[in-house]
N, C-alpha and C positions, 0 to 999 in steps of 0.2 A: 937616420936609421939605416943600417946596412941592408943590402938586398936579401941575404939569408934570413935576417930577423924579420924583414917585411913579409917574406914568404911564410915563415912560421906563424906570424900573426894572422895572415890570410887563411892558413889552414885551420887555425884555432877558431876563427870566426865562421868558417865554413862548417866545422863540426858543430858549433853552437847553433847555426842556422838550421842544420838538419835535425838537431835534437828538439828545437822549440817550434817546429812547424805547426802552425795553427790552422791556416787556410789553404786548402789545396787549390791548384790552378784550374781544375775543372771538377764538376760534380753532376749528379743526376738532377735534372730539372733546371739546367741553365736557361735563362729567359731569352727567347728569340723573337721572331716575327717581324724583323725589320725589312726582310726581303719580300717584295710584293710584285710578282710578275704581272698581275692583272691590275689595270688602272681602276679607279673608283667606278667609272662608267661601265667597264667590263664586268666588274663584280656585280653591279646592279643588273646587268643584262643576263649573266649566268643565273642569278637568283630568280629573276622574273621568268626566264625560259624554263627553269626546272619546275617552278610552281605551275606554270601553264601546262607543261607536259603532264604533270600529275593530275591536274584538274580536268583536262580535255581528252587526253589519251589514256592515262592510267596504266595499270599493269594487268596482264592476264594470269590465269592459273592460281588465283587466290584460294587458299584453303577455306573451308566452311567457317571455321571459327574467326578467321580474319574478316571475311565478308560480314559476318554478324556484328562484329565489334565496330568495323568501319561504317557500316550502314547506320548502326545505332547512333554513331557520332556525327552523322550528316553526310556520309558518302553515298555513292550509288553504283549500280552495275549497268553497263550498256547492253544493248541487244546482242553484241558479240562477246559478252561475258568478260568485259574488262572492268576492273574495279577502279573507280574514280575517287580521287582524294581532294575534297574542296580546299581551297586556299586557307580558309580559316582554321581547318583542322590541322593542316601542316604547320601553320604558324603557331597553333597551340602546342604542337609537339616540340617545336624548336624552342619556344620561349620558356616552356616548363621543364625542359630537359635537365637532368642532374648535371651539375657542374662542380668543380673544385672538390672532387672526391679522390679517395686513395685506392690504388691497386695495392693490396697488402701482400707483403712477403710472409713466409711462414715465421720469420723473425722480423721484428719491427724495424730494424735498421735498414731493411730492404724495401720498405714501403715507398711507393711512388705517388706523388701528388699530381693529379691531372688538373691543372688550372692554367688559365690564360695561355701563354705560348711557351710553357716550360717543356723542354725537350728531353726525351729519354730514348736511348738506343736499345734495339732489340734484335734478336735472331728471328727466324721464321722460314716458311717455305714449303714444308711437306714434300721435300725432294724424294724421288724414288731411289736415289743412289748416293754413294759417297765415293770420294777419291781416297783410296786406302792410305792410311798414315805411313805405312812402311814402303809400299810399292808405288803409290800414286795411281795404281790401276783403278779404273772406274768399275764399281760393282754394286749389286743390290744392297740397300741399307737394311740394317737389322735393329732389333730392340736394344741390343748392346750398344750400337752406334748412337742411338738416341740418348741413352743413359750417359754415355761418354761425352756427348756434346753438352749435356746439362752440367756435368761435372767440371768441364773446362770453363764454361760460362760462369759457373759459380765462383771462379777465381779471377774473373776479368772485371776490373773496376769500372771500365767504361762501357760495358754491356750490362744494362740495368734490368733487363726483362728477358725471360726465356720463352719464346714462342716455339712450339714443336717444329723442329727443323727437318726431320726426316721421317719417312714412313717405315714402320716395322714390318718389312715385307716377309719376314720369316714367320709371321702369324697370319693365318688365312681367314679365320673367323672374325668378322667385323666387331662383334661384341667384345671378344677377348682382346682384339687389337686396341680398341678404344680404351678399355680398362687399363691395359698394360702401358699404353702411351701415357695416360695420366700418371700412373704409378712411377714409371721411369723418369718422367720430368720432375715430379714432386720429390722423389727420392734423390735425384741428382743435384738439385739446387734448392736453396731456401728463398730464392728470388721469386717474384710473381711469375706465374706460368700461364700460358694461353695454349689451348688445344682446340681442335674441332672434334665433333662427334658425328659419326657417319649416319646413324639411324636414330629415330625418336626413341625406340625401345631401349637404347643404351644410355639414355640420359640419367635414369634413376640410379644405376649402379655407380656411375661416376660421382653422382651427388652423395651416395652413401659412403663411398671411399673418402671423399673430402670431409664429410661429417665426422667420420671415425678419426681421421688424422687431426682434425681441429679440436676434437674432444666433445663433439655433439653438434647437432644441426644449428642450434642457436649461436654457438661459438663461431661456426663457419659464416652464418649470415651476418654476424657482427664484423668479422674480418675475413672476407672471402679472398683466398689466395690463388684462385684459378678462374680465368676468364674463358668463356666458350666463344670461339670465333665461328661466325655463321655467314656463309655465302648464301644469303636468302633469296638471291635472284639468279636466273639464268638469262643473261642479256641476249637480245634487247627487250627491256621493259616486260619481263615475265618472271613471275615468282617461281622459286624452286620449292615444290610442295613439301617434300620430306624435310628440307632444311628449315622451312617455316615452322613445321611441327617441332623440330629440335629447338628452335628459337623460343617458342612459346613455353615448352617444358623447362628449358634452362632458366628462363626468367622466373618461372614459378618455383624453381628449386633454389633460388637465391644467388645464381651466378651473375656476375657482370657479363655483358655480352659485347662483342665487337660486330658491327653491322657492315658487311663487306659486299661491295659490287666490284667485279673484276672483269669487265668487258674488254675485248681486244680490238683496238682501233683498226678499222678496215675490215674486220671480220664480224664481230658481234657488237661493235659500236662504230659510230661514224669515223671516217678516215681522218677528218680534221681534228686537231688537238682540242679546239673549243667545243666541237660537237661531242667528242668522247667525254670531255669533262662534264658537260651539262647532263648527259645521259646518266653517268655514274652518280652525280650528285642527286638527281631525281630518284634513282633507284634506291640510294642509301637513305634518303629522307622517307621514302615509303616504308622502309624497314623501321625507322625511328618512330613513325606514327604507330605502327602495329605494336612495337615494343612498349610504348608508353600506354597504349590501350590495354595491354596485358597487365602492366604494373606501372602506374604513373611515376613511381620513385625508382624505376630501374636504372642501374648504372650502365648506360649504353654509350658505346664509343662510335662516333661517326667515322666510317672508314671507306670512303670512295677510293678504290685502288685500280683505276683503269690502266690497262696494259697496252703496249705498242707492238705491232707486228712489222716484220720486214716484208713490205708489200711485194717484193720480188719473189719471195718464196712462201709467204703466209705463215712462216714460223715466228714464234715470239722473239722479240728483240728488246731485252730489258736494259741494255747498256748504252743506248743512244741518248743524244741530247733531247729527243722528243719525249722519252720517258721521264727524264729528269725535270723538264719544265712542266710536264703534265702533273707530276706529283707535287711540285711546288704550288701549282694552281689549286690542286685539291686541298692542300694544307691551308692555303689562303682562304678558301671558302669556309673551312672549319673555323678559322679565326674570325671571319666575317660574322658568323653566328655565335661565336664564343662557345663552340661545342668541343668536348673532349674528342680529339682527332687522331687517327692513325693513318700513316702513309706507307706505301711499299716503295722502298728505294734500295739501291745497292745490288740489284739482281743482274750483275754483270754477265755477259755472254762468254767470258773467258773460261778456259779450262785449267789454267795454272795460276799460281801466284806470280803473275808477270806484269808487264807494263800495261797491258790491256785491262787486267784485273784492277790495278790500282787507279788507273785513270777513270774507268767507268764507275767504279764504286764511289770514289771520292766525289765525282761530279754529282751523282744522283743523291747521295746521302747529304752532301753539303746543302744542296738547294732545298730539299724537303725540310731539313732541320732549320735552316735560316728562315724559311717561310713559317715556321712555328708549329710543325707537326709534333704532337705530344708523345707519340710512340712511332719511331721510325723502324719498321720491320724489314727483315732481310738485310739489315745494315751490316751483319757480321756472318761470316762463314759460307754464305750462299754464293754459288757460281753456276756457270753453264746453263744460263737461262732457266733457273729454278729446277734443273734436273740433277744437280749434284752439290754436295756439301763437302768442304774440307775442314777437318778438325784443326789442322794447323792454321787455317785462315782465321779462326776465332782469336788466336794469339796475336797474329800480325794485325788483324783488324782492330784489336783493342788499342794499339798505337794509333792507327788511322783515326779512330773515333775520338780518341783523346785530343788529337790535333784539331779535328773538326769542332769539337765542343769548345776548344780554346778560341777558335775564330768567332763562335757565337757569343762568347763572353764579351768580346769586343775590346775596345781601346780604353774605355773608362776614364775619359778626360775629366779630371777633377783637379782643383788646386793642389791637393796632396800628391796626386799621381804625377802631375806635371813637374813637381819638385824643383821649382825655380831656385829655392834656397840652396839645394844640393848642387845645382849647376853653378851657382855663384861661388860656393865654397870650393868646388873642384877647380874652377878656373883661376881662383886666387891661391890655390894650394898646389897639390902634386900634379894636376893636369890630366888625371885619368880617374876612372870610377872603380877600378878593380879592387881597391882596398877599402872602399867606402862601406860603412855599416848599412847604409841605405841599400846598397847592392846586395849584400848578404841577406838582409831582411826580406828582400823581394825575390830572391832567386828560386824559392820553392813555391811561393804563393802566386807568382805571376807567370811562371814558365812551366810548360809541360815537357817532360823528358820521356822519350820512348823507351820501352823495355827491350824490344828486339831490333828496332831500327838502328842502323850503324852510323855513327858520326865521327869515327876515327879517320885519320889520314889514310890515303890509299896504301901507303907502304905498311903502316901498322896493320891495316885490315888484311893485306896480302900475306904479311909475315905470320899472322895468326890463323891462316888457313883459307882466307878469302871466301867465307861462307855467304851464300845468298840469304836474303831475309827469310825466304821460305824454309831453308834448311834450319836456320836458328829457331824459327817458330815451330817447326816439326819436333825439334829436340825438346823444346819447352812443353809442348803438348804431351809428349811421351812422359816427361817427368811428372806432370800433373796426373795423368792417368795411372801412373804407377804408385802414386802416393796419396792422392786426395780422394777419400771416400766420405762424403758428407755424413754427419751424424746428428743433424737437426731432428730427424725422426728416430726416437730411441728404439733400442732393440725390442723391448717388450711390446711397443706399439706395432713395430714391423711384423713381429711374430703373430700378433692378433690379426693384422691385415691379411696375412697369408692364410690364416685359418678361415677367414670369411670370404676371400676372393681368390680367383684363379690367377695367381701371380706367376709369370713365366721367368723372370730374372731370378736366378738362384741366389742363395745367401752368399755363396762364394763370389758371384759376379759383382755384388755390391760391397765386397770387402769384409764380410761378416761371417765367413765360413768357419 
């Protein structure tokens, strides 16, 4: 066969391979959990130490309803008003915790199943600022920025979950901000959304908003598409009273909840990685006990998220190896108990989409994901030690996360994949695999291809303008924001929501003017 004919045949097979793609190279819920930074004896020691802390030291500042529930279940209060959690009660909470449940999207194709070590990538952070898409100047974040972030994530295949990433600092009243935060997230994406609620008084209006969007309270309780994230502790070993009230009300309203402990090593948790991990695990388990005493069937996510400080300055340092290994250890403890688990990873200290950004984010996200965290938050868009978000970074991080997910999928050594018969056929035939049907059949199912990452030759890249990946991502983000206005919430429903609630995004801002 002539070389031109061979090339034509290769192009035909390439076209056919693209047309008949059945299995993507990566997907939401790739199974992980092979990376275990803690030895079996270390896991047992962390387990035992956390249970001992809860049983002998307990936590202070428990709210009255918590004391009542815990004491009725066998707990006690010390003379210095610390609530103690007996080992049997904590074990009950762990063993009976809900597992293998779904975090529902507003559309079913976006449902996420939290089971075993299935990994999903998420945004997150509640940053007070953004790096402007046009100027890259750092400025206060707005409600529009939050809605725009949700819209971009709605288009990113490898960001599976949208956790509120920026604070709407253009809204001063907490109740109005909480309401509009929920609205902006839910309007911007049909993927599952997680938000926090600042005050107990604000829980009911968020619930009513969700009930209306779902078509009624029963419909929302059957398929809840919004999780309430609660930092129920103020480390060390102290409950956050208002947050605990929010937690109780959110559970009663039918929300899934994420139970977060976020001490800072060397400041509000021990300076050692192991000590910080144990404290965070204990604090998170205390929240799980309370959550299950409020509702034994609650969909609760175990989320110990201890942070690391640069001990030279006291400022948070989310990009170091210490943070990465700490999150991997926290994820491993979630796998130890087979609890739905969330980790914070990817909170790079970088201020640009530069080498520091890529190195720090890749390190932390990879380790937490390979350790089996079910929801890896801050994996996309977040930078500057949780102080700033880049909308362009959602686009470039989509590539990064796709590659990480591909590493989690692994080598998959099976007789079929080893393809000894193909090797023999090639060696006795043309001597290369470029024209093999086997190669074309696997090029889409086995290989992840970046959207904005550049794989051209240096000369081709230079001749086409030599754009950096951040510039390409920025252009793609602008394209999405100019054209993508999600319509999963119909006009009539949106108009009804606006009649019932104080919505600050205008119809023009959501593309429906």
